[in-house]
N, C-alpha and C positions, 0 to 999 in steps of 0.2 A: 584676540582672544582668536581659539580654533572653533570652527561650529561644531555646535552639539549633536553628535551622532547617537540617534536610538535601537540598539541593539536589542531588544528583547523582541523574543519573537514571535507573530501573532498567538500560536498555539501554546505560548505562557500564559495569555491572557483565558485562553477558555475555562468555562468551567467545567471540569471535567467530572464533574458530577450531575449535570444536566445532560449528557448523554445517554443515545441508549444504542448503545455499538450490540452486530456490525451493521459500519453505515458508510458513508462516500457525505463527504460534506463539501461544497466549495472551500477555497480560504481564499484567496486574491488573485488576484496578476499582476506583474509588474510591467513593462515598455522600458522597452529599451530604447536607444539612442538614433536609432533607424525604423522606429514603429513597431516593431515586432512585441507582442504579447509570449510571456510566458504566463500560464498559471499555474497553479499547486494546488492540490484538494488533499487532502486529509482521509487515509482508505483504511477506519480502522474496524480491527478483524473481532476484538475481544474487549468486554469492559474494562476501561481504566482503574484502577488500582484494586480491582478484583482477580481480574487473571493475566497472565502472562505466558506467551510464547516460549516455550524450550528452543534454548537460542541453535539449539540443532535444526530441530524442526522449521524456525524463519530463515535460518539462511537459506535451507534449501528451496522452500517458499522462493524466498526472493531471489536467488538463480532461474528460478524457474519461470516467475509471471514476469520479471525483465524478460524472457526472447516471448510469450503467451501476448501480455498487452500491449506490446512495441507491434505485434499483427492486428491486432483490435482497436489499439486508439490511435488513429492520425495525428500524427506530428507530437508521439510519444518520448519525451528527453529523457527521462530517470524515475526508480520509484525506487526510493532509500529506506530503511526500517528505520521507527523509530526506536530510540536506545530505551526504552522504557518496555517497548520488546510487547507493540498492542497493536502495529498497525503500522502503516508504510506512510512517506509523501511521494505524492503524486507529481510530477513537475510535466506539461506539455505545453508546446508552442500551439498558440492561439485557445477557445475557450472550447468546455466541451461541456453537454449539462450532465448534472449529475445521474442523472435515469441512465444516461451511456453509458457514463463511467462503471458503474453499479452493476451493468447488463456486462460487461467488461470484463469485470473483478467476479463474475458470478460463473462466467465462463471457463476463466483458467482457473479459478479452485475447484471447479467439477473435473475438468481435465488432472490435476493433481490427487484430487481426493477420488480417483474411478478408474484412470485410463495408464496415467504416468509409470514409466519402468524408469531405475539407474540410469539409463539411455537418455532419458526426457531431461535429466536433470545437467546443464550446462554448465563447465568449469566447475570439475569439482577434484581436479589432480593439482600436484604441485606447481606447478607450473601454470596453472591457471588463478587460481583464487589463494586469496592469503591466511586463509585457515581451511584447507579442505579436510581437516581431520573433522571438523565441527561441523558435518550434516546428520541429516535424518528423513529421507521420504518415510521411515513410516510415521514418525511423528510428524510430518506438513501433511501425511495423509490422511491421519485423525483428526487433525488441527482444522483442517479445512473441510471436510464432512460436518464437527462439529459448528462449525463457519453458517456452514449452509443450512443445516437443522435449525438454525436461528433465525437466517432469511437476512439476505443482503437491504439495506433501507436505502434511496435515495436524499432521506433525508435524516441528520443526526441527533431531532428529537422527538420525532413525531412517527413511530413506524412505519413504512413505505417501501415495502418488502418489495423486490424486481422479480 
């Protein structure tokens, strides 16, 4: 008999009615065969089941923070959007405090909200993006401003804005 494999992600066990977005939440670490540690974080930008960032804005935020977080978080691997459009999974080598990740996220969203031009959004043409028509810097800016006004917490349950 084959060994049973548990495929249910941790995020499916999270009680989405208890969290208070926007926040950064440490999910878990995985240890590789050579002892390398990969950490997974929940970067929740809007309250689950109450809001969802439209795809054009989320897509533009995704492309832009891919560069901005790489500059701010040592060991950055990837930042991928949730299908529910409420935030992102962040993967890093090693472990980082949720406070440091939240500060890096805040800086990245401030750049998008108040400084970014279309030239700052990478990979937005037919050759570099799989859905290049679905971007909106206007939407990204407006959502980033809203998120920043609410404050990014380093704790998912208690507001500890950075």
